[in-house]
C-alpha positions in Angstrom: -0.5 -41.6 15.9 -0.3 -45.1 17.6 -3.4 -46.4 18.8 -3.5 -46.7 22.1 -7.1 -48.1 22.8 -10.4 -49.1 20.7 -13.2 -47.3 21.4 -17.3 -48.1 20.6 -18.7 -46.8 17.4 -15.6 -46.8 14.8 -13.3 -44.5 17.0 -10.1 -45.1 18.8 -8.2 -43.0 21.4 -4.4 -41.9 19.2 -1.3 -40.8 21.2 1.7 -38.8 19.4 4.5 -36.7 21.4 2.0 -36.9 24.4 -0.9 -35.8 22.9 -4.3 -38.2 22.8 -7.2 -37.7 20.8 -10.4 -39.6 19.6 -10.3 -40.3 15.9 -13.0 -41.8 13.9 -11.8 -45.4 12.0 -14.3 -45.6 9.2 -12.4 -45.3 7.0 -9.7 -48.1 7.6 -10.2 -51.6 8.7 -8.4 -54.2 10.5 -6.9 -51.5 13.2 -5.8 -52.9 16.1 -4.1 -51.3 19.3 -0.5 -50.3 19.0 -1.0 -49.6 15.2 -0.1 -46.7 13.8 -2.3 -44.8 11.4 -2.1 -41.4 9.4 -4.8 -38.9 10.7 -6.3 -36.2 8.9 -9.2 -33.7 10.0 -10.3 -36.2 12.8 -10.3 -39.4 10.4 -7.4 -42.2 10.4 -7.0 -42.5 6.5 -4.4 -45.3 6.5 -2.6 -47.9 8.8 0.9 -48.0 8.6 3.3 -51.0 9.5 5.5 -50.5 12.4 8.5 -50.4 10.7 7.2 -47.5 8.2 5.9 -45.8 11.0 9.5 -45.7 13.2 10.8 -44.3 10.0 8.1 -41.6 9.6 9.2 -40.5 13.5 12.8 -40.6 12.8 12.2 -38.1 10.0 9.9 -35.9 11.8 12.6 -36.1 14.7 15.6 -35.4 12.0 13.3 -31.9 10.5 13.1 -31.0 14.4 16.6 -31.4 14.9 17.4 -29.2 12.0 14.6 -26.6 13.1 16.0 -26.7 16.4 12.8 -27.6 18.0 12.0 -29.7 21.1 9.8 -33.0 19.1 8.3 -35.3 22.2 8.3 -38.7 20.6 6.3 -41.7 22.2 8.2 -42.9 25.1 8.1 -46.4 23.6 9.8 -45.1 20.3 13.2 -45.1 19.9 14.1 -43.4 16.7 18.0 -44.5 15.7 19.3 -42.4 12.5 
């Protein structure tokens, strides 16, 4: 998920595929707006660099394509396969 806004109290608003949610950043240091994080049960558990995040999103898109699922990625994410 991409961090779109840092909030007070070690929280952030994140987004993926048009879905936004608020998550806790207490387990991950140094997160900034624009970073990508892996989220589990409301907590960001690790930060991904942009290259790794794009690869992960491309993998999700490939899986969705093979399963014939419409996967809505973030508008700024271009997936190259």
